[in-house]
C-alpha distance (Angstrom), angle and dihedral (degrees) to the residues before:
residue distance angle dihedral
M1 . . .
E2 3.80 . .
R3 3.81 90.9 .
M4 3.80 91.2 48.5
A5 3.82 91.6 49.8
S6 3.81 90.6 50.4
F7 3.80 90.8 49.3
F8 3.82 91.0 49.3
C9 3.82 91.9 50.1
I10 3.80 90.5 50.3
S11 3.81 90.3 48.9
I12 3.80 91.2 52.7
V13 3.82 90.6 50.7
V14 3.81 90.8 51.2
V15 3.80 90.8 50.8
L16 3.81 91.0 48.3
L17 3.79 92.0 51.2
S18 3.77 92.3 48.0
M19 3.80 90.9 52.9
S20 3.80 91.3 65.5
S21 3.80 92.5 59.3
R22 3.79 99.8 37.7
V23 3.78 118.6 106.1
A24 3.79 107.6 -130.8
A25 3.77 128.0 -163.4
Q26 3.77 125.0 -167.0
G27 3.78 133.6 160.9
G28 3.81 94.3 -9.3
L29 3.81 91.5 -47.1
K30 3.77 124.7 114.7
A31 3.79 137.4 -172.8
G32 3.79 112.7 -106.8
F33 3.81 93.4 26.6
Y34 3.81 90.7 150.8
S35 3.82 96.8 43.2
S36 3.81 91.1 113.0
S37 3.80 104.6 23.0
C38 3.82 97.9 45.4
Q39 3.78 111.3 4.9
N40 3.79 95.8 -177.5
A41 3.81 96.0 47.1
E42 3.80 97.5 108.8
S43 3.80 95.1 40.1
I44 3.82 90.7 51.2
V45 3.79 91.2 52.2
R46 3.79 92.5 46.7
S47 3.81 94.7 48.6
T48 3.81 89.9 48.4
V49 3.80 92.5 51.0
E50 3.80 90.6 46.2
T51 3.80 92.5 51.3
H52 3.80 92.8 51.5
N53 3.81 92.8 41.4
N54 3.79 91.3 53.5
K55 3.80 89.0 56.7
D56 3.81 95.0 43.0
P57 3.84 119.2 11.3
T58 3.81 91.3 -166.9
V59 3.81 89.3 71.0
A60 3.82 90.3 77.7
A61 3.80 91.7 67.1
G62 3.79 89.5 44.4
L63 3.81 92.4 56.7
L64 3.79 92.8 47.2
R65 3.80 91.3 50.4
L66 3.80 91.2 45.9
H67 3.81 91.2 56.5
F68 3.82 92.3 46.7
H69 3.80 92.7 50.2
D70 3.80 90.5 47.2
C71 3.80 95.3 52.9
F72 3.81 96.7 50.5
V73 3.81 93.8 57.7
Q74 3.82 118.7 53.7
G75 3.80 88.7 -17.2
C76 3.81 127.7 -89.2
D77 3.79 95.7 -38.2
G78 3.80 105.6 120.8
S79 3.81 92.2 -103.9
I80 3.83 89.7 135.3
L81 3.81 88.6 65.2
I82 3.81 95.5 62.3
A83 3.81 114.8 108.2
G84 3.81 120.1 -142.1
A85 3.78 141.6 105.3
S86 3.81 93.9 -95.7
A87 3.82 97.2 35.4
E88 3.82 124.4 115.3
R89 3.78 95.3 -104.0
N90 3.82 90.5 63.8
A91 3.79 95.5 57.9
L92 3.82 113.7 113.8
A93 3.81 91.2 -116.8
N94 3.80 89.1 58.9
S95 3.79 94.3 55.3
G96 3.77 111.0 133.4
L97 3.80 96.5 22.0
R98 3.79 109.5 157.3
G99 3.78 140.5 -173.8
F100 3.80 100.5 62.8
E101 3.80 90.6 125.6
V102 3.81 90.7 56.7
I103 3.80 92.2 55.1
D104 3.81 91.2 45.1
D105 3.80 90.7 50.5
A106 3.81 93.0 50.0
K107 3.80 91.2 46.0
K108 3.80 92.0 52.1
Q109 3.79 90.9 52.5
L110 3.80 92.7 46.2
E111 3.79 92.6 49.4
G112 3.78 87.7 54.1
S113 3.80 91.9 50.1
C114 3.82 103.0 32.5
P115 3.82 110.1 9.8
G116 3.79 116.7 -153.2
I117 3.81 94.9 1.5
V118 3.82 112.2 95.2
S119 3.80 119.1 58.6
C120 3.79 123.7 -136.2
A121 3.82 88.2 -126.1
D122 3.81 90.5 59.4
I123 3.81 92.1 45.6
L124 3.81 88.4 55.2
A125 3.82 93.2 48.3
L126 3.80 91.7 48.7
A127 3.81 92.7 45.1
A128 3.82 90.7 53.0
R129 3.82 90.4 53.2
D130 3.79 91.7 47.8
A131 3.81 91.6 47.6
V132 3.81 89.4 57.7
G133 3.80 93.0 47.2
L134 3.80 93.2 48.7
S135 3.82 88.3 52.1
G136 3.79 92.3 57.2
G137 3.79 96.5 -95.2
P138 3.81 130.6 124.3
S139 3.79 125.2 -71.8
W140 3.79 128.1 -142.4
D141 3.79 143.3 176.5
V142 3.80 107.1 -88.0
P143 3.81 112.7 -143.9
T144 3.81 104.5 -130.3
G145 3.78 137.5 -173.7
R146 3.80 98.7 99.1
R147 3.77 119.2 149.9
D148 3.79 125.3 -147.8
G149 3.79 120.4 -99.3
R150 3.78 125.2 -122.9
I151 3.82 97.0 -144.7
S152 3.81 128.8 73.0
S153 3.79 117.2 165.7
S154 3.81 127.9 167.3
S155 3.81 90.0 -154.2
E156 3.82 90.6 69.7
V157 3.78 94.3 57.0
P158 3.85 103.7 78.9
N159 3.80 96.4 54.7
N160 3.80 95.2 45.1
L161 3.78 110.6 31.4
P162 3.83 116.7 77.2
S163 3.81 111.8 -117.5
P164 3.83 131.1 -145.7
L165 3.81 85.6 -122.6
D166 3.81 95.2 55.8
P167 3.81 118.0 114.3
I168 3.80 115.7 -134.2
A169 3.81 92.6 -96.4
V170 3.80 91.3 58.5
Q171 3.80 93.1 42.5
R172 3.79 89.2 51.4
Q173 3.81 90.9 49.2
K174 3.81 93.7 50.5
F175 3.80 92.6 47.5
A176 3.80 92.7 45.6
A177 3.81 89.7 52.3
K178 3.81 86.6 62.4
G179 3.81 94.2 46.7
L180 3.81 94.9 -99.8
D181 3.81 125.2 131.5
D182 3.82 134.8 -153.8
R183 3.79 93.2 -82.1
D184 3.79 90.5 52.1
L185 3.81 89.7 48.3
V186 3.80 95.5 53.6
T187 3.80 93.4 38.8
L188 3.79 94.8 51.1
V189 3.81 92.8 44.3
G190 3.80 84.1 56.6
A191 3.81 85.6 76.5
H192 3.80 83.5 82.3
T193 3.79 85.7 81.6
I194 3.83 84.7 90.8
G195 3.80 96.1 24.0
Q196 3.77 134.6 114.3
A197 3.79 133.0 -158.9
D198 3.79 133.8 -160.2
C199 3.81 115.2 -113.1
L200 3.81 85.5 -120.3
F201 3.80 91.0 73.0
F202 3.81 99.3 53.9
R203 3.83 109.1 16.1
Y204 3.81 90.8 102.6
R205 3.82 87.7 67.1
L206 3.79 90.1 60.7
Y207 3.79 100.4 50.7
N208 3.80 114.8 9.1
F209 3.78 111.7 20.0
T210 3.82 111.8 179.4
A211 3.83 87.5 -7.6
T212 3.82 91.6 -69.7
G213 3.79 96.2 123.0
N214 3.81 88.1 -122.2
A215 3.80 135.6 97.0
D216 3.80 123.8 -94.9
P217 3.84 103.6 -82.9
S218 3.81 91.5 -143.7
L219 3.83 90.1 68.0
N220 3.78 117.2 100.7
Q221 3.83 104.8 -112.1
A222 3.80 95.6 -130.9
F223 3.79 90.9 49.0
L224 3.80 90.8 46.9
A225 3.80 89.2 59.5
Q226 3.82 90.1 50.7
L227 3.79 92.2 50.9
Q228 3.79 92.8 46.9
S229 3.81 89.8 54.3
L230 3.82 90.1 50.5
C231 3.79 94.6 43.4
P232 3.82 111.9 32.6
R233 3.79 116.4 -162.6
N234 3.81 93.3 -103.3
G235 3.79 97.8 23.9
D236 3.80 132.3 118.9
G237 3.81 107.8 -54.9
S238 3.80 91.7 -159.3
R239 3.80 94.2 61.7
R240 3.81 108.8 119.9
V241 3.80 122.4 -131.9
A242 3.81 126.9 -168.4
L243 3.81 113.9 -107.0
D244 3.81 89.4 -149.6
K245 3.78 108.1 51.5
D246 3.80 94.1 -169.3
S247 3.83 105.7 49.5
Q248 3.80 111.5 3.7
F249 3.81 95.0 168.1
K250 3.80 97.2 43.2
F251 3.80 122.7 80.8
D252 3.80 101.7 -134.8
V253 3.80 143.6 118.2
S254 3.81 98.3 -87.5
F255 3.82 88.9 101.9
F256 3.81 89.2 66.5
K257 3.79 91.6 47.9
N258 3.80 88.2 53.4
V259 3.81 91.2 52.4
R260 3.81 89.3 49.0
D261 3.81 90.9 51.4
G262 3.83 97.5 46.4
N263 3.79 93.9 -101.4
G264 3.79 98.6 120.0
V265 3.80 111.8 132.3
L266 3.80 99.4 -157.8
E267 3.78 119.9 57.2
S268 3.81 90.5 -133.0
D269 3.82 90.0 55.7
Q270 3.79 94.9 49.2
R271 3.80 91.3 47.7
L272 3.81 88.5 65.8
W273 3.79 85.6 77.3
G274 3.79 93.6 53.3
D275 3.80 97.8 58.2
P276 3.85 116.7 76.0
S277 3.80 94.8 -139.1
T278 3.80 98.2 47.2
R279 3.81 91.6 37.9
R280 3.81 91.5 62.1
I281 3.79 90.5 53.8
V282 3.81 92.2 47.8
E283 3.82 89.0 50.3
N284 3.79 91.4 51.3
Y285 3.79 91.9 52.5
A286 3.81 96.1 41.0
G287 3.80 100.1 46.9
N288 3.81 116.3 92.1
V289 3.80 91.7 -142.5
R290 3.79 103.7 34.3
G291 3.81 90.6 33.6
L292 3.81 89.0 51.1
L293 3.80 91.8 -136.7
G294 3.78 91.9 -59.8
L295 3.81 97.5 -47.7
R296 3.79 92.3 113.9
F297 3.82 91.2 55.1
D298 3.82 92.1 44.2
F299 3.80 88.3 53.9
E300 3.81 96.8 46.7
F301 3.82 99.7 40.7
P302 3.84 97.1 67.4
K303 3.81 90.4 48.4
A304 3.80 91.7 51.5
M305 3.82 91.8 46.1
I306 3.81 92.9 51.3
K307 3.80 88.9 49.3
M308 3.81 93.4 47.7
S309 3.80 94.8 43.8
S310 3.79 89.7 57.3
I311 3.83 94.5 58.5
E312 3.80 109.1 132.0
A313 3.79 90.2 -26.2
K314 3.79 113.8 -175.9
T315 3.78 114.1 -133.0
G316 3.79 140.6 163.1
A317 3.79 111.4 15.7
Q318 3.81 94.8 -9.3
G319 3.79 121.0 111.4
E320 3.80 120.9 -15.7
I321 3.79 143.9 -91.9
R322 3.78 104.3 -105.8
K323 3.78 120.3 -138.8
I324 3.80 90.5 -153.4
C325 3.79 118.2 26.9
S326 3.80 96.2 -142.0
K327 3.81 96.3 58.4
F328 3.77 139.9 38.8
N329 3.80 118.1 -107.5
């Protein structure tokens, strides 16, 4: 048994390594799309992300969240980057989004090197991958070739973007509407291993859950006390709290162990433990034996990201290549 387990672990590692060199194609996208038209595109994005991450390691989580929020509304088309009173980024659910300056910085450099070639949507997808890698997580070939959308509306956010308040049934429905299943749901939520959340989005769990005047009973009591000290009842709602209390800057499986132990910050995260289907997946990722010390998660996360980053991607003659990511041409 021990020899078989060792062989299986080695096999997983080989598969993981091969993923980084494999050319993937999905939904009209392909890895290496800019290999001829802008050879340094991916290295410019990576160096930009690295520079900003070195100054502020919380920006990695911001970039990953930015890409997720982009893909669930109008598809992965950079619509979240548009500035304007009625644009997506100004919806309540997008409060606290960060990393816009990183994308703008990379775009400026790319326009200087390869004007009019690399889309803002692709920069965001590449930056999300690099953010994971710089946080100690897996890397993968990002299928590129997206074009930027011409629509960005805050009114479309509530019905499409998963919310921290959503029960599992609603989360499942919103993910399924984008072609994602339960495994994708749990795997992608695992990005919270380097995530943060404003007190505004979970403080109700600490003081007045379901209007009872009490805390959410699913919260570990010791962790509840920690959260209450970080987010006082009448304190600053914009204060950010790590979604993984044990290793907020390291991309690992401790987030799933926290969910298992009642230490999930967001209600939607903790509810993954209450549903039989999602609970099994959390258990697989959290367990040292069945989770293979994180290898299982490292294998599944790139697959889920490639799948998510292809949602309603605009290619060919669709959309445009923006000159400035925050406004339409």
